[in-house]
C-alpha positions in Angstrom: 137.0 97.9 -17.2 136.6 94.7 -19.2 133.7 94.4 -21.6 134.7 91.1 -23.2 132.3 88.3 -22.6 133.6 85.0 -21.3 133.5 82.2 -23.8 132.3 78.8 -22.5 135.4 77.2 -21.0 136.4 73.7 -21.9 137.2 71.6 -18.9 139.2 68.4 -19.2 138.3 66.2 -16.2 140.7 63.4 -15.5 142.7 61.9 -12.7 146.4 62.7 -12.2 148.7 60.9 -14.6 145.8 60.0 -16.9 147.0 61.7 -20.0 145.4 65.1 -19.3 148.6 67.0 -20.3 149.0 65.5 -23.7 145.3 65.8 -24.3 145.4 69.4 -23.4 148.3 69.9 -25.9 146.3 68.2 -28.6 143.3 70.5 -28.1 145.6 73.5 -27.9 146.7 72.9 -31.5 143.5 74.7 -32.5 144.2 78.4 -33.2 141.1 79.6 -31.4 142.0 77.8 -28.1 144.3 78.9 -25.4 145.2 76.3 -22.8 145.5 76.9 -19.1 147.6 74.4 -17.3 146.6 73.5 -13.7 145.8 76.8 -12.0 145.4 74.6 -8.8 145.2 77.3 -6.2 142.5 79.2 -8.1 140.1 76.3 -7.4 141.0 76.4 -3.7 140.2 80.0 -3.4 137.0 79.3 -1.4 139.0 77.5 1.4 142.8 77.2 0.9 143.1 75.6 4.4 140.9 72.6 3.5 142.8 69.4 3.9 141.0 67.7 1.1 140.0 68.7 -2.5 136.3 67.9 -2.4 134.4 71.1 -3.0 130.6 71.1 -3.7 128.0 73.4 -5.0 127.5 75.3 -1.8 131.2 76.2 -1.8 130.5 78.3 -4.9 129.3 81.4 -3.1 128.7 84.6 -4.9 132.1 85.9 -3.9 133.9 82.7 -5.1 132.0 82.6 -8.4 132.7 86.3 -9.1 136.4 85.9 -8.3 137.0 82.7 -10.4 135.0 83.8 -13.4 136.9 87.2 -13.4 140.2 85.4 -13.4 139.1 83.3 -16.3 138.0 86.4 -18.2 141.3 88.1 -17.5 143.2 85.1 -18.8 141.0 85.0 -21.9 141.5 88.7 -22.5 145.3 88.4 -22.1 145.4 85.6 -24.7 143.8 87.1 -27.7 140.3 86.5 -26.5 140.6 82.8 -27.3 138.4 80.2 -25.7 140.0 78.7 -22.6 140.7 74.9 -22.4 141.6 74.2 -18.7 143.0 71.2 -17.0 143.4 70.7 -13.2 143.4 67.0 -12.3 142.1 67.5 -8.7 138.9 68.7 -10.3 137.9 65.0 -10.5 136.7 65.6 -6.9 134.8 68.8 -7.5 132.8 68.6 -10.8 129.6 70.0 -9.1 131.6 73.0 -7.8 133.1 73.7 -11.3 129.7 73.4 -12.9 128.1 75.7 -10.4 130.6 78.4 -11.3 130.5 77.7 -15.0 127.1 76.3 -15.9 127.8 77.0 -19.6 131.0 74.9 -19.6 131.9 72.1 -22.0 133.2 69.0 -20.3 135.6 66.3 -21.5 136.4 63.2 -19.4 139.5 61.0 -19.8 140.3 57.7 -18.0 143.4 55.5 -18.0 144.4 52.0 -16.9 145.0 52.2 -13.2 148.3 50.3 -13.2 149.8 52.9 -15.5 148.5 55.7 -13.4 149.6 54.1 -10.1 153.1 53.6 -11.4 153.4 57.2 -12.6 151.9 58.5 -9.4 154.3 56.5 -7.2 157.2 58.3 -9.0 155.5 61.7 -8.5 155.1 61.1 -4.8 158.9 60.8 -4.6 159.6 64.2 -6.1 159.5 67.6 -4.5 157.9 70.6 -6.2 160.3 72.5 -8.3 160.9 76.2 -8.2 159.4 76.5 -11.6 156.3 74.7 -10.4 156.1 76.9 -7.3 156.3 80.0 -9.4 153.5 78.7 -11.6 151.4 78.0 -8.5 152.0 81.4 -6.9 151.3 83.2 -10.2 147.6 82.4 -9.9 147.4 82.6 -6.1 145.8 85.6 -4.4 148.5 87.6 -2.4 146.5 87.0 0.8 146.7 83.2 0.4 150.3 82.8 -0.7 151.5 81.9 2.8 149.4 78.7 2.7 151.3 77.3 -0.3 154.7 78.6 0.6 154.4 76.7 3.9 153.6 73.4 2.1 156.6 73.9 -0.2 158.9 74.4 2.8 157.5 71.3 4.4 158.3 69.3 1.3 161.8 70.5 1.2 162.4 69.6 4.9 160.9 66.1 4.6 162.7 65.2 1.3 166.0 67.1 1.4 166.7 67.3 5.1 165.0 64.3 6.6 165.7 62.2 3.5 162.2 60.6 3.4 161.3 58.7 0.2 157.9 60.4 -0.3 156.6 63.9 -0.1 153.8 64.6 2.4 151.1 64.9 -0.4 150.6 64.5 -4.1 147.5 64.1 -6.2 143.8 64.3 -5.4 143.2 64.6 -1.7 140.0 62.6 -1.2 138.3 62.9 2.2 140.1 60.7 4.7 143.4 60.6 2.8 145.4 61.9 5.7 144.2 59.0 8.0 144.9 56.5 5.2 148.4 57.7 4.8 149.0 56.8 8.5 147.4 53.3 8.2 148.2 52.0 4.7 151.1 51.7 2.3 151.6 54.3 -0.4 150.4 52.1 -3.2 147.1 51.5 -1.4 146.6 55.2 -1.0 147.5 55.9 -4.7 145.0 53.1 -5.8 142.3 54.8 -3.8 143.2 58.2 -5.3 142.6 56.6 -8.8 139.4 54.7 -7.8 137.7 57.4 -5.7 138.6 60.2 -8.1 137.3 58.2 -11.1 134.1 57.1 -9.4 133.2 60.6 -8.1 134.0 62.3 -11.5 132.0 59.9 -13.6 129.0 59.9 -11.2 129.0 63.7 -11.0 129.4 64.1 -14.7 126.6 61.7 -15.4 124.3 64.0 -13.4 124.9 66.8 -15.9 122.7 65.0 -18.4 123.1 63.5 -21.9 125.3 65.3 -24.4 127.1 67.4 -21.8 130.2 65.2 -21.6 132.5 63.5 -24.1 134.3 60.5 -22.5 137.3 58.7 -23.8 140.1 56.5 -22.8 143.8 57.5 -22.9 144.7 54.1 -24.4 142.3 54.7 -27.3 143.6 58.2 -28.0 147.2 56.8 -28.1 146.4 53.8 -30.2 144.1 55.4 -32.8 144.2 59.1 -32.2 142.3 60.5 -35.2 138.7 59.3 -34.4 139.0 60.2 -30.7 140.5 63.6 -31.5 137.8 64.3 -34.1 135.2 63.3 -31.5 136.7 65.7 -28.9 136.8 68.6 -31.4 133.3 68.0 -32.5 132.0 68.0 -29.0 133.8 71.3 -28.3 132.4 72.8 -31.5 135.9 73.1 -33.1 137.0 72.3 -36.6 139.6 69.5 -36.9 141.4 69.7 -40.2 144.0 67.3 -41.5 146.8 69.6 -40.5 145.7 69.3 -36.8 145.4 65.6 -37.1 148.9 65.3 -38.5 150.4 67.6 -35.8 148.6 65.5 -33.2 150.0 62.3 -34.4 153.5 63.7 -34.2 153.0 64.6 -30.5 151.7 61.2 -29.5 153.9 58.5 -28.2 151.9 55.2 -28.0 154.8 53.2 -26.4 154.2 54.3 -22.8 151.7 51.7 -21.7 153.8 49.1 -19.8 155.9 51.2 -17.4 153.9 49.8 -14.5 156.0 46.6 -14.9 158.7 48.3 -12.9 156.7 47.7 -9.7 156.5 44.6 -7.6 153.7 42.4 -9.1 152.9 41.1 -5.6 152.3 44.6 -4.3 150.2 45.5 -7.3 148.1 42.3 -7.0 147.5 43.2 -3.4 145.8 46.5 -4.3 143.5 45.0 -7.0 140.5 45.1 -4.5 140.9 48.9 -4.4 140.5 49.3 -8.1 138.6 46.3 -9.3 135.1 47.9 -9.3 136.2 50.9 -11.3 138.2 48.7 -13.7 135.1 46.6 -14.3 133.0 49.6 -15.0 135.4 50.7 -17.7 136.0 47.1 -18.8 139.8 47.2 -18.2 141.2 43.8 -17.8 143.4 42.7 -14.9 146.8 41.7 -16.4 147.4 37.9 -16.2 150.8 38.6 -14.5 149.0 40.1 -11.5 146.4 37.3 -11.4 149.3 34.9 -11.1 150.9 36.8 -8.2 147.9 37.7 -6.1 144.8 36.5 -4.4 142.6 37.7 -7.3 140.1 34.9 -7.9 137.5 36.4 -10.2 137.8 35.8 -13.9 139.7 38.4 -16.0 137.5 41.4 -16.9 136.6 41.9 -20.5 138.3 44.6 -22.4 136.4 47.0 -24.6 136.5 50.7 -25.5 134.1 52.3 -23.0 131.3 51.0 -20.9 127.9 52.1 -22.3 127.0 53.8 -19.0 130.1 56.1 -19.1 128.8 59.7 -19.5 129.4 60.6 -23.1 128.2 62.8 -25.8 127.8 59.8 -28.1 
């Protein structure tokens, strides 16, 4: 019987393709941290048949809380009793659920320019889950729920490999209504809504946790000038950040990944600006002049600064 006490987990909240993986690696440089990469089905334990990812406080029943906390404790114990730093991007839609299970948790929040996210997401929608990915998924899935995910994997294979469709049935955060949207709108519109709705729900839910509970930062700032952002993250988590960690972090970072969205049709991107405009304005991301030239966007370009003062932050 385990007697080890669970250390407060560190949760990185951020949309798909927002830099959560590289950020997790940077935090994992600390010797007292063990990272846990996307145990997606663990968070679906309360209802694996749900067709969206929006779980709330009332989904955190006593049974669910006990199960998920025990799984975290097992993972911590198997990894030298180090503090867990966890990243599951679909948690942008269930911050209250995560907090209800782990009221002692430490929260980080990352955002990224929507056009970079949309470009990367569009490519991901074209790929089927790999066998490696399936094994990783099933490794954290209760035996009684495995059939739910095996069925989805088979469906992906049929649609992509046999029917030859361009996109998989689903990828990324499943907001309420996404299945209907997939029937009525183009893929880029749905992906834009995934970014906008996920970001909005995450920041609003995180803000309700109160001052000092969340450290917020932008992917672009971490890439362009990593040291101050990284030191802020470590300080918020109560971790020491020595010069060796900073040097190792800079070696991992590739700042030249910001313009890959230019591969997409600018007219199609301009058409989805209404989907992302409000969230861009909140974070003070500017609309690229190229897209203004190609679309019906009539408002003046948005100012560009590090983080809007209302973004939930520990600073």
